[in-house]
C-alpha positions as CSV (number, residue, x, y, z in Angstrom):
1,X,66.6,69.9,115.6
2,X,69.1,69.3,117.9
3,X,72.5,68.4,116.7
4,X,74.5,66.5,119.5
5,X,77.8,65.6,119.8
6,X,78.0,61.8,120.8
7,X,80.7,58.8,121.2
8,X,80.5,55.3,121.3
9,X,82.3,53.1,124.2
10,X,85.4,53.2,121.8
11,X,85.6,57.0,121.8
12,X,84.9,57.4,118.4
13,X,82.6,60.9,117.8
14,X,80.4,62.1,115.7
15,X,77.3,63.8,115.4
16,X,73.9,63.3,115.5
17,X,70.5,65.1,114.6
18,X,67.5,64.5,116.2
19,X,63.8,66.6,116.3
20,X,64.4,66.6,120.0
21,X,66.5,65.3,123.1
22,X,63.3,63.0,123.9
23,X,63.2,61.5,120.0
24,X,67.0,61.1,120.5
25,X,66.3,59.4,123.9
26,X,63.7,57.3,122.5
27,X,66.2,55.8,119.4
28,X,68.8,55.0,121.6
29,X,66.5,52.7,123.2
30,X,65.2,51.3,120.4
31,X,69.3,50.9,119.3
32,X,68.8,52.8,116.5
33,X,71.6,55.1,116.6
34,X,74.4,53.5,116.2
35,X,78.4,54.6,115.8
36,X,79.2,55.1,111.9
37,X,82.6,53.9,112.3
38,X,82.4,50.1,114.4
39,X,78.4,50.1,114.6
40,X,78.5,50.1,118.2
41,X,74.7,51.1,119.7
42,X,76.2,51.9,123.4
43,X,75.4,55.6,122.4
44,X,76.4,58.6,125.0
45,X,76.2,62.6,124.8
46,X,79.1,63.8,125.2
47,X,79.3,67.6,126.5
48,X,79.3,70.5,124.4
49,X,79.0,73.9,124.3
50,X,76.8,75.7,121.7
51,X,78.1,76.4,118.6
52,X,78.5,80.1,117.6
53,X,79.2,80.7,113.9
54,X,80.7,83.4,113.4
55,X,81.7,84.3,109.7
56,X,85.9,85.0,109.9
57,X,86.0,84.9,113.7
58,X,88.1,82.3,113.7
59,X,91.9,82.3,111.9
60,X,93.7,80.1,110.2
61,X,95.6,79.7,113.4
62,X,93.3,78.1,115.5
63,X,91.9,75.7,112.8
64,X,95.5,74.6,112.5
65,X,95.5,74.3,116.4
66,X,92.4,72.7,116.2
67,X,93.7,69.6,113.9
68,X,97.2,69.3,115.5
69,X,95.4,68.3,118.8
70,X,95.0,64.4,120.0
71,X,91.4,64.5,119.3
72,X,91.5,66.5,116.0
73,X,93.9,64.4,115.0
74,X,91.5,61.5,115.8
75,X,88.2,63.2,114.2
76,X,90.6,63.5,111.6
77,X,91.0,59.7,111.2
78,X,88.0,58.6,111.3
79,X,87.1,61.0,108.9
80,X,89.0,59.7,106.2
81,X,87.6,56.1,107.3
82,X,84.3,56.5,106.9
83,X,85.2,58.5,103.3
84,X,87.5,55.3,102.8
85,X,84.4,53.1,104.1
86,X,81.8,54.7,101.9
87,X,84.3,54.4,98.6
88,X,84.4,51.1,98.9
89,X,80.7,50.4,99.7
90,X,80.3,52.9,96.3
91,X,82.5,51.0,94.1
92,X,82.4,47.2,94.7
93,X,79.6,44.7,94.2
94,X,78.4,42.6,97.7
95,X,78.2,39.1,96.5
96,X,77.3,38.0,100.2
97,X,78.2,34.7,101.4
98,X,79.4,33.8,97.8
99,X,82.3,35.9,98.5
100,X,85.5,32.9,98.1
101,X,83.5,31.7,95.1
102,X,83.1,35.0,93.3
103,X,86.9,35.9,94.2
104,X,88.0,32.1,92.6
105,X,85.6,32.2,89.5
106,X,87.5,35.8,88.6
107,X,90.8,34.3,89.6
108,X,90.3,31.3,87.5
109,X,88.6,33.5,84.0
110,X,85.3,31.7,84.7
111,X,83.7,35.1,85.7
112,X,84.7,39.1,84.4
113,X,86.8,40.7,87.3
114,X,85.4,43.4,89.0
115,X,85.8,44.9,92.6
116,X,83.8,42.5,95.1
117,X,83.2,42.7,98.8
118,X,81.2,39.6,101.2
119,X,81.7,37.9,103.5
120,X,84.5,34.8,104.1
121,X,85.3,33.1,107.0
122,X,88.9,32.7,108.4
123,X,89.9,29.4,106.7
124,X,88.3,30.4,103.6
125,X,90.4,34.1,103.3
126,X,93.4,32.1,104.2
127,X,92.7,29.0,101.1
128,X,92.0,32.3,99.3
129,X,95.7,34.2,100.0
130,X,97.4,30.1,99.2
131,X,95.7,30.2,96.0
132,X,97.3,33.4,95.1
133,X,94.4,35.5,95.1
134,X,94.7,38.7,96.9
135,X,92.0,39.5,100.2
136,X,92.0,42.1,102.6
137,X,89.6,42.0,105.3
138,X,87.9,45.2,106.5
139,X,85.3,45.4,108.9
140,X,82.3,47.5,108.4
141,X,79.5,49.1,110.2
142,X,76.4,47.2,109.6
143,X,74.8,51.3,108.9
144,X,77.2,50.3,105.5
145,X,75.2,47.3,104.3
146,X,72.1,49.2,103.6
147,X,71.5,52.3,101.3
148,X,74.5,55.3,101.5
149,X,72.4,58.5,102.0
């Protein structure tokens, strides 16, 4: 098993596990490797050194320095966004293209209130806001729309 450090053209950093280098290249050619943050399929390997897991060899000071670096802070924000996105998907019903209609039904008491997500045009979202219906626009990667593992 090969563990690769990867990044998309927006510089989101993530890890990928592949059976081999050829497996990674094959999946990239078929656009099966996507950034978990933005869904970009233009993925590149990052330079990386082998990681040695020496228990206790790394102190709290080095962990604190790593998390306070710009890259460490960006990775922490990416991880927080991914955790939030997973939580949103896990705790909402996907109503797809019927988002505006379902939101209105709940707002006017025609349907039971619940947490929903789906797609709405900009005009539909603005119309919902004008009616006093709270909505928020989030762009979730395509990989989140399938089964979460």
